[in-house]
TIMI-2910 file (N, C-alpha, C, CB; in pm, 1 decimal, decimal comma, always signed):
<rs>
+----------+----------+----------+----------+----------+----------+----------+----------+----------+----------+----------+----------+------+
!      n_x !      n_y !      n_z !     ca_x !     ca_y !     ca_z !      c_x !      c_y !      c_z !     cb_x !     cb_y !     cb_z ! resn !
+----------+----------+----------+----------+----------+----------+----------+----------+----------+----------+----------+----------+------+
!  -1151,4 !  +1656,8 !  -1717,5 !  -1032,8 !  +1611,2 !  -1683,9 !  -1027,4 !  +1456,5 !  -1721,7 !  -1008,5 !  +1641,8 !  -1538,9 !  Met !
!   -919,1 !  +1424,5 !  -1795,2 !   -894,6 !  +1285,7 !  -1847,9 !   -825,7 !  +1197,4 !  -1732,2 !   -797,3 !  +1292,2 !  -1983,5 !  Leu !
!   -889,2 !  +1090,9 !  -1708,7 !   -816,9 !  +1004,2 !  -1603,0 !   -761,5 !   +883,9 !  -1680,7 !   -919,1 !   +953,2 !  -1478,3 !  Leu !
!   -656,4 !   +840,2 !  -1646,8 !   -586,6 !   +720,9 !  -1686,0 !   -639,7 !   +606,5 !  -1623,7 !   -448,8 !   +728,1 !  -1658,6 !  Met !
!   -665,1 !   +498,8 !  -1706,7 !   -737,5 !   +388,4 !  -1664,7 !   -687,6 !   +308,0 !  -1540,8 !   -745,5 !   +304,6 !  -1773,9 !  Lys !
!   -533,3 !   +311,7 !  -1539,5 !   -473,6 !   +240,2 !  -1416,3 !   -440,9 !   +342,2 !  -1313,8 !   -341,6 !   +156,6 !  -1450,8 !  Asp !
!   -494,9 !   +452,9 !  -1315,5 !   -481,5 !   +561,6 !  -1206,4 !   -560,6 !   +519,1 !  -1081,6 !   -537,2 !   +706,4 !  -1258,6 !  Thr !
!   -506,0 !   +531,6 !   -961,6 !   -608,7 !   +520,0 !   -847,6 !   -627,0 !   +656,5 !   -779,0 !   -561,8 !   +410,8 !   -736,9 !  Thr !
!   -748,9 !   +657,1 !   -723,9 !   -788,0 !   +799,3 !   -670,5 !   -806,2 !   +786,0 !   -521,7 !   -927,7 !   +859,0 !   -738,6 !  Leu !
!   -764,7 !   +887,9 !   -459,5 !   -777,8 !   +871,6 !   -302,6 !   -924,2 !   +892,9 !   -264,1 !   -683,0 !   +981,9 !   -218,8 !  Ser !
!   -972,3 !   +861,6 !   -152,3 !  -1106,4 !   +873,9 !   -122,9 !  -1156,3 !  +1024,0 !   -137,2 !  -1128,9 !   +819,6 !    +15,4 !  Ile !
!  -1080,8 !  +1101,7 !    -93,5 !  -1116,6 !  +1251,8 !   -113,2 !  -1142,1 !  +1295,8 !   -271,5 !   -989,6 !  +1343,4 !    -51,9 !  Gly !
!  -1041,5 !  +1241,6 !   -359,7 !  -1054,7 !  +1287,5 !   -492,9 !  -1187,4 !  +1206,3 !   -554,9 !   -910,8 !  +1259,1 !   -576,8 !  Arg !
!  -1206,9 !  +1081,2 !   -513,7 !  -1326,3 !  +1004,4 !   -559,2 !  -1433,8 !  +1063,3 !   -520,5 !  -1334,4 !   +873,5 !   -516,8 !  Phe !
!  -1448,6 !  +1123,0 !   -388,8 !  -1555,2 !  +1184,3 !   -335,5 !  -1585,0 !  +1314,7 !   -433,2 !  -1524,2 !  +1218,6 !   -182,2 !  Ser !
!  -1498,3 !  +1386,2 !   -457,1 !  -1516,7 !  +1507,8 !   -521,7 !  -1556,1 !  +1471,6 !   -675,5 !  -1383,3 !  +1598,2 !   -507,0 !  His !
!  -1506,6 !  +1369,2 !   -741,6 !  -1557,9 !  +1338,3 !   -884,3 !  -1683,2 !  +1284,8 !   -878,6 !  -1473,8 !  +1243,9 !   -961,9 !  Leu !
!  -1742,4 !  +1212,0 !   -765,4 !  -1872,0 !  +1144,8 !   -769,3 !  -1978,5 !  +1225,9 !   -705,9 !  -1865,2 !  +1012,6 !   -702,8 !  Thr !
!  -1932,6 !  +1321,2 !   -626,7 !  -2028,5 !  +1393,7 !   -546,4 !  -2083,8 !  +1323,6 !   -417,2 !  -2140,5 !  +1426,4 !   -633,3 !  Gly !
!  -2017,9 !  +1196,0 !   -382,9 !  -2048,1 !  +1133,4 !   -269,2 !  -1965,9 !  +1167,2 !   -158,5 !  -2047,0 !  +1005,6 !   -288,5 !  Leu !
!  -2022,9 !  +1171,6 !    -46,5 !  -1939,3 !  +1223,2 !    +69,2 !  -1840,6 !  +1095,5 !   +119,0 !  -2046,1 !  +1279,2 !   +199,9 !  Thr !
!  -1719,2 !  +1138,4 !   +175,5 !  -1623,4 !  +1039,0 !   +207,8 !  -1694,6 !   +942,4 !   +322,3 !  -1482,3 !  +1112,2 !   +259,5 !  Thr !
!  -1780,4 !  +1013,6 !   +388,1 !  -1863,7 !   +920,7 !   +506,6 !  -1946,1 !   +829,8 !   +437,9 !  -1966,6 !  +1007,4 !   +611,6 !  Arg !
!  -2024,6 !   +866,7 !   +316,1 !  -2101,6 !   +766,5 !   +225,9 !  -2019,0 !   +650,7 !   +187,3 !  -2151,7 !   +832,9 !    +95,4 !  Ala !
!  -1911,5 !   +696,9 !   +123,5 !  -1803,8 !   +593,9 !    +69,4 !  -1753,3 !   +494,3 !   +172,6 !  -1676,6 !   +670,0 !    +15,0 !  Leu !
!  -1744,5 !   +533,2 !   +289,3 !  -1699,3 !   +440,4 !   +409,3 !  -1810,3 !   +353,7 !   +429,8 !  -1663,1 !   +517,6 !   +549,2 !  Arg !
!  -1930,8 !   +400,4 !   +430,9 !  -2055,3 !   +319,1 !   +465,3 !  -2055,4 !   +216,6 !   +353,1 !  -2199,6 !   +409,8 !   +471,3 !  Leu !
!  -2040,2 !   +267,2 !   +233,5 !  -2060,3 !   +178,0 !   +116,1 !  -1972,0 !    +71,5 !   +105,6 !  -2052,1 !   +246,6 !     -3,1 !  Tyr !
!  -1856,3 !   +104,1 !   +163,7 !  -1752,5 !     -3,7 !   +170,2 !  -1787,9 !   -103,6 !   +285,5 !  -1605,7 !    +60,2 !   +194,3 !  Asp !
!  -1835,1 !    -51,2 !   +392,0 !  -1879,5 !   -136,1 !   +505,4 !  -1997,1 !   -227,2 !   +453,2 !  -1927,1 !    -43,9 !   +632,7 !  Glu !
!  -2076,7 !   -184,8 !   +379,7 !  -2205,0 !   -262,1 !   +340,8 !  -2158,3 !   -343,9 !   +216,0 !  -2340,8 !   -158,0 !   +304,0 !  Leu !
!  -2043,5 !   -343,9 !   +164,5 !  -1994,1 !   -413,3 !    +36,3 !  -2061,6 !   -350,5 !    -80,5 !  -2023,7 !   -570,7 !    +35,9 !  Arg !
!  -2116,6 !   -239,3 !    -91,8 !  -2186,0 !   -194,2 !   -191,8 !  -2091,8 !   -130,9 !   -294,1 !  -2286,3 !   -106,5 !   -142,9 !  Leu !
!  -1987,8 !    -69,2 !   -251,8 !  -1878,7 !     -2,4 !   -325,0 !  -1743,0 !    -19,4 !   -273,9 !  -1902,8 !   +135,1 !   -330,5 !  Leu !
!  -1693,4 !   -131,6 !   -247,4 !  -1564,0 !   -144,1 !   -197,5 !  -1434,6 !    -82,2 !   -271,7 !  -1547,7 !   -278,3 !   -185,1 !  Pro !
!  -1342,4 !    -13,5 !   -200,7 !  -1248,9 !    +46,4 !   -270,4 !  -1157,9 !    -56,4 !   -333,0 !  -1181,4 !   +138,8 !   -188,3 !  Pro !
!  -1092,4 !     -6,1 !   -435,8 !   -998,2 !    -84,7 !   -518,1 !   -900,7 !   -143,4 !   -428,1 !   -928,1 !     -1,5 !   -625,9 !  Tyr !
!   -841,6 !    -61,4 !   -328,3 !   -723,3 !   -107,9 !   -259,2 !   -754,7 !    -24,0 !   -110,0 !   -565,0 !    -64,3 !   -349,9 !  Ala !
!   -693,9 !    -78,4 !     +0,7 !   -691,5 !    -13,3 !   +113,0 !   -553,9 !    -43,4 !   +166,5 !   -804,5 !    -49,2 !   +200,4 !  Val !
!   -487,2 !    +57,9 !   +205,1 !   -346,5 !    +53,8 !   +241,9 !   -350,6 !     -8,9 !   +386,7 !   -274,3 !   +205,0 !   +236,1 !  Asp !
!   -271,7 !   -107,8 !   +399,0 !   -275,1 !   -208,0 !   +523,1 !   -224,1 !   -122,2 !   +650,5 !   -168,2 !   -350,8 !   +496,6 !  Ala !
!   -118,9 !    -27,0 !   +625,3 !    -75,5 !    +56,5 !   +741,2 !   -156,2 !   +166,8 !   +763,8 !    +56,4 !   +104,7 !   +727,7 !  Glu !
!   -196,8 !   +251,6 !   +672,9 !   -283,0 !   +360,3 !   +696,6 !   -427,0 !   +339,8 !   +704,9 !   -262,3 !   +448,8 !   +604,3 !  Thr !
!   -478,6 !   +248,1 !   +639,0 !   -626,2 !   +224,8 !   +607,2 !   -670,8 !   +311,1 !   +503,2 !   -716,1 !   +246,1 !   +725,7 !  Gly !
!   -603,3 !   +384,8 !   +453,5 !   -644,3 !   +492,0 !   +332,9 !   -704,2 !   +391,2 !   +217,1 !   -492,1 !   +593,1 !   +265,6 !  Tyr !
!   -815,2 !   +452,2 !   +168,1 !   -886,6 !   +378,2 !    +59,1 !   -848,8 !   +447,0 !    -71,4 !  -1047,7 !   +377,2 !    +79,9 !  Arg !
!   -847,8 !   +371,0 !   -178,6 !   -828,0 !   +414,5 !   -307,7 !   -920,7 !   +355,9 !   -391,7 !   -701,2 !   +391,6 !   -352,4 !  Ser !
!   -964,7 !   +434,2 !   -504,7 !  -1059,6 !   +385,5 !   -597,5 !  -1010,2 !   +390,8 !   -755,0 !  -1187,8 !   +468,8 !   -576,2 !  Tyr !
!  -1063,9 !   +349,3 !   -842,3 !  -1026,5 !   +354,7 !   -972,7 !  -1131,7 !   +431,3 !  -1054,6 !  -1004,0 !   +218,5 !  -1022,4 !  Thr !
!  -1079,2 !   +494,6 !  -1159,0 !  -1196,7 !   +556,9 !  -1239,1 !  -1301,8 !   +463,4 !  -1299,4 !  -1141,1 !   +635,1 !  -1354,3 !  Pro !
!  -1273,2 !   +342,4 !  -1307,3 !  -1369,4 !   +230,6 !  -1348,7 !  -1502,5 !   +235,5 !  -1250,7 !  -1289,3 !    +77,4 !  -1335,7 !  Asp !
!  -1459,0 !   +269,1 !  -1122,5 !  -1570,7 !   +266,6 !  -1026,9 !  -1661,9 !   +391,8 !  -1028,5 !  -1515,1 !   +249,4 !   -888,8 !  Gln !
!  -1635,9 !   +479,1 !  -1083,8 !  -1718,3 !   +614,1 !  -1081,4 !  -1855,1 !   +584,4 !  -1134,8 !  -1649,6 !   +734,5 !  -1173,2 !  Ile !
!  -1863,1 !   +489,7 !  -1239,5 !  -1989,8 !   +452,1 !  -1293,3 !  -2091,5 !   +392,1 !  -1187,8 !  -1965,0 !   +353,4 !  -1402,9 !  Lys !
!  -2030,5 !   +303,8 !  -1099,1 !  -2083,5 !   +234,8 !   -991,6 !  -2125,3 !   +341,5 !   -897,0 !  -1986,1 !   +134,8 !   -931,9 !  Asp !
!  -2048,7 !   +423,9 !   -871,3 !  -2070,7 !   +524,8 !   -758,1 !  -2185,8 !   +599,3 !   -804,6 !  -1944,6 !   +623,7 !   -726,9 !  Ala !
!  -2187,8 !   +640,2 !   -926,4 !  -2304,5 !   +724,3 !   -993,6 !  -2426,9 !   +662,5 !   -981,8 !  -2286,2 !   +749,5 !  -1140,1 !  Asn !
!  -2426,4 !   +521,9 !  -1020,4 !  -2552,6 !   +446,9 !  -1011,7 !  -2608,4 !   +443,4 !   -877,5 !  -2535,7 !   +310,4 !  -1057,6 !  Leu !
!  -2526,0 !   +423,2 !   -772,7 !  -2576,0 !   +415,0 !   -621,4 !  -2638,1 !   +567,2 !   -585,4 !  -2434,9 !   +372,3 !   -507,7 !  Ile !
!  -2567,9 !   +669,2 !   -642,0 !  -2618,6 !   +795,8 !   -616,4 !  -2735,2 !   +829,6 !   -666,8 !  -2542,0 !   +881,6 !   -650,6 !  Ser !
!  -2770,0 !   +772,5 !   -794,1 !  -2891,6 !   +795,6 !   -870,3 !  -3001,0 !   +721,4 !   -793,1 !  -2878,9 !   +745,6 !  -1022,5 !  Arg !
!  -2970,9 !   +587,2 !   -761,0 !  -3068,2 !   +514,0 !   -694,7 !  -3105,5 !   +572,3 !   -544,5 !  -3016,8 !   +370,3 !   -689,3 !  Leu !
!  -3017,0 !   +615,7 !   -488,3 !  -3030,5 !   +684,4 !   -359,5 !  -3114,4 !   +804,7 !   -378,8 !  -2894,8 !   +722,9 !   -300,2 !  Arg !
!  -3082,4 !   +871,7 !   -490,5 !  -3172,9 !   +994,2 !   -517,9 !  -3314,9 !   +984,1 !   -537,7 !  -3131,8 !  +1057,1 !   -629,4 !  Gly !
!  -3348,8 !   +854,9 !   -578,8 !  -3499,2 !   +822,8 !   -599,2 !  -3544,7 !   +747,1 !   -462,1 !  -3525,3 !   +719,9 !   -742,8 !  Ile !
!  -3469,1 !   +751,8 !   -354,3 !  -3506,3 !   +707,3 !   -224,9 !  -3491,1 !   +544,1 !   -222,7 !  -3658,2 !   +758,3 !   -192,1 !  Asp !
!  -3407,1 !   +481,2 !   -303,5 !  -3405,7 !   +358,1 !   -286,7 !  -3311,6 !   +312,1 !   -167,9 !  -3375,1 !   +304,7 !   -408,5 !  Met !
!  -3369,7 !   +226,8 !    -80,6 !  -3296,0 !   +180,0 !    +38,8 !  -3163,6 !   +117,7 !    +12,6 !  -3376,3 !    +83,7 !   +111,4 !  Pro !
!  -3068,3 !   +127,7 !    +80,3 !  -2938,7 !    +60,2 !    +63,4 !  -2948,7 !    -91,2 !    +34,5 !  -2856,3 !    +80,8 !   +187,7 !  Leu !
!  -3040,9 !   -136,7 !   +119,0 !  -3060,1 !   -284,5 !   +115,6 !  -3101,7 !   -336,1 !    -21,8 !  -3165,8 !   -326,0 !   +218,0 !  Glu !
!  -3201,6 !   -251,4 !    -90,8 !  -3225,4 !   -293,4 !   -225,3 !  -3108,5 !   -268,2 !   -321,8 !  -3345,4 !   -225,9 !   -274,6 !  Glu !
!  -3046,6 !   -164,5 !   -310,4 !  -2927,1 !   -125,3 !   -393,6 !  -2824,1 !   -241,1 !   -405,1 !  -2856,1 !     +1,5 !   -330,3 !  Val !
!  -2817,1 !   -305,1 !   -276,6 !  -2720,8 !   -416,5 !   -267,1 !  -2761,6 !   -542,6 !   -329,1 !  -2691,1 !   -444,1 !   -130,9 !  Gly !
!  -2903,3 !   -558,8 !   -362,7 !  -2964,4 !   -672,6 !   -431,3 !  -2951,5 !   -650,9 !   -585,2 !  -3116,8 !   -689,1 !   -387,9 !  Leu !
!  -2922,8 !   -553,4 !   -634,9 !  -2906,7 !   -532,4 !   -775,8 !  -2774,5 !   -620,2 !   -830,1 !  -2890,4 !   -369,4 !   -802,1 !  Leu !
!  -2800,3 !   -658,3 !   -954,3 !  -2685,9 !   -750,0 !  -1021,1 !  -2557,3 !   -651,1 !  -1016,4 !  -2726,4 !   -802,4 !  -1196,1 !  Glu !
!  -2449,5 !   -709,7 !   -982,8 !  -2320,1 !   -621,8 !   -985,1 !  -2310,8 !   -583,1 !  -1145,8 !  -2169,9 !   -713,8 !   -923,9 !  Pro !
!  -2256,9 !   -470,9 !  -1154,0 !  -2226,1 !   -412,6 !  -1296,9 !  -2352,6 !   -372,8 !  -1374,2 !  -2147,0 !   -520,3 !  -1386,5 !  Gly !
!  -2459,4 !   -366,0 !  -1298,7 !  -2595,9 !   -324,2 !  -1363,1 !  -2576,9 !   -181,0 !  -1419,9 !  -2723,7 !   -325,6 !  -1250,5 !  Ala !
!  -2636,5 !   -167,0 !  -1548,7 !  -2632,2 !    -25,7 !  -1601,5 !  -2729,7 !    +52,0 !  -1535,2 !  -2655,5 !    -15,7 !  -1749,6 !  Ser !
!  -2723,8 !   +195,2 !  -1536,4 !  -2832,8 !   +275,1 !  -1467,8 !  -2953,7 !   +264,2 !  -1529,9 !  -2804,8 !   +414,2 !  -1458,3 !  Ala !
!  -2970,3 !   +256,1 !  -1671,5 !  -3099,4 !   +246,5 !  -1719,7 !  -3171,6 !    +95,7 !  -1686,1 !  -3089,5 !   +277,0 !  -1874,7 !  Pro !
!  -3098,7 !     -2,4 !  -1685,4 !  -3161,3 !   -124,9 !  -1648,7 !  -3199,2 !   -126,5 !  -1510,2 !  -3077,8 !   -236,0 !  -1676,3 !  Ser !
!  -3095,3 !    -74,1 !  -1402,0 !  -3130,7 !    -70,8 !  -1267,8 !  -3243,9 !    +13,1 !  -1247,6 !  -3024,3 !    -30,0 !  -1187,4 !  Ala !
!  -3267,4 !   +139,2 !  -1310,0 !  -3383,4 !   +223,5 !  -1274,7 !  -3491,3 !   +159,3 !  -1344,0 !  -3370,2 !   +375,3 !  -1313,6 !  Leu !
!  -3503,4 !    +89,5 !  -1454,7 !  -3627,7 !    +25,9 !  -1499,2 !  -3669,4 !    -70,9 !  -1419,9 !  -3621,3 !    -26,1 !  -1622,0 !  Ser !
!  -3562,0 !   -141,4 !  -1375,1 !  -3606,4 !   -249,1 !  -1270,2 !  -3674,0 !   -201,7 !  -1138,9 !  -3483,5 !   -328,6 !  -1226,9 !  Ser !
!  -3616,5 !   -101,8 !  -1088,6 !  -3678,7 !    -24,7 !   -974,3 !  -3823,6 !     +8,0 !  -1004,9 !  -3600,3 !   +109,1 !   -946,0 !  Val !
!  -3833,3 !    +75,1 !  -1122,3 !  -3968,0 !   +128,0 !  -1165,2 !  -4071,2 !    +11,7 !  -1172,1 !  -3957,5 !   +200,5 !  -1308,9 !  Ala !
!  -4005,8 !    -90,4 !  -1239,5 !  -4111,1 !   -219,1 !  -1245,3 !  -4151,9 !   -278,6 !  -1115,2 !  -4049,2 !   -341,2 !  -1324,8 !  Gly !
!  -4049,7 !   -288,3 !  -1017,5 !  -4054,0 !   -335,7 !   -895,1 !  -4165,8 !   -261,0 !   -828,6 !  -3924,3 !   -325,0 !   -828,8 !  Asp !
!  -4156,2 !   -136,0 !   -816,8 !  -4235,7 !    -35,9 !   -752,5 !  -4386,0 !    -51,1 !   -795,2 !  -4180,3 !   +105,2 !   -787,5 !  Arg !
!  -4385,3 !    -66,2 !   -925,5 !  -4526,6 !    -87,4 !   -988,9 !  -4599,7 !   -216,5 !   -972,5 !  -4517,7 !    -70,1 !  -1131,1 !  Asp !
!  -4516,2 !   -322,3 !   -958,5 !  -4572,3 !   -458,4 !   -934,1 !  -4556,7 !   -488,4 !   -791,3 !  -4503,5 !   -568,4 !  -1019,5 !  Ser !
!  -4488,1 !   -425,8 !   -726,8 !  -4456,5 !   -490,8 !   -579,7 !  -4371,9 !   -596,8 !   -575,0 !  -4573,3 !   -542,0 !   -511,2 !  Gly !
!  -4303,0 !   -644,6 !   -680,6 !  -4202,9 !   -756,4 !   -697,4 !  -4073,3 !   -719,7 !   -685,3 !  -4211,9 !   -820,1 !   -819,3 !  Glu !
!  -3987,2 !   -814,2 !   -699,6 !  -3845,5 !   -794,7 !   -686,6 !  -3791,2 !   -840,0 !   -803,8 !  -3784,5 !   -860,1 !   -572,1 !  Thr !
!  -3845,9 !   -848,3 !   -928,3 !  -3801,2 !   -906,8 !  -1055,3 !  -3663,3 !   -836,6 !  -1079,9 !  -3910,6 !   -882,3 !  -1179,4 !  Ala !
!  -3563,3 !   -894,3 !  -1148,9 !  -3449,0 !   -831,9 !  -1202,9 !  -3360,2 !   -799,9 !  -1091,4 !  -3482,8 !   -711,5 !  -1282,8 !  Gly !
!  -3368,2 !   -835,2 !   -974,3 !  -3261,4 !   -837,5 !   -873,9 !  -3213,6 !   -972,6 !   -830,5 !  -3305,0 !   -766,7 !   -756,9 !  Val !
!  -3085,6 !   -978,7 !   -785,5 !  -3037,9 !  -1108,2 !   -745,4 !  -2960,6 !  -1076,8 !   -623,0 !  -2952,9 !  -1182,9 !   -855,8 !  Val !
!  -2928,7 !  -1180,7 !   -528,4 !  -2868,3 !  -1145,0 !   -408,8 !  -2702,2 !  -1168,2 !   -432,1 !  -2935,1 !  -1236,1 !   -285,5 !  Gly !
!  -2641,5 !  -1107,8 !   -353,0 !  -2490,4 !  -1109,3 !   -362,5 !  -2449,6 !  -1216,9 !   -268,3 !  -2419,8 !   -966,8 !   -324,5 !  Arg !
!  -2333,7 !  -1274,3 !   -285,5 !  -2276,7 !  -1379,2 !   -185,3 !  -2213,2 !  -1307,4 !    -69,4 !  -2165,8 !  -1476,4 !   -253,8 !  Asp !
+----------+----------+----------+----------+----------+----------+----------+----------+----------+----------+----------+----------+------+
</rs>
């Protein structure tokens, strides 16, 4: 399915496309790991953009290798999957936290 760049997706549709549960998406919003593009002021409905799918997939992959959410939050925003995964592998081998930066 082709998605338009300026299309917004409901949390349910975004969940379906990424394989993340709506519960996980709400948690990632609360932890500021993957905040929605917009939240309707009246209903509280969250909406996401197609551009956020890559970030959701990265979080999913990192969680798939049992990376704690606290460490996911330390990765540089916009990190690519290969660089994040190699950073994790290097960190686990050396016991260091090289390649990660804190978020404000």
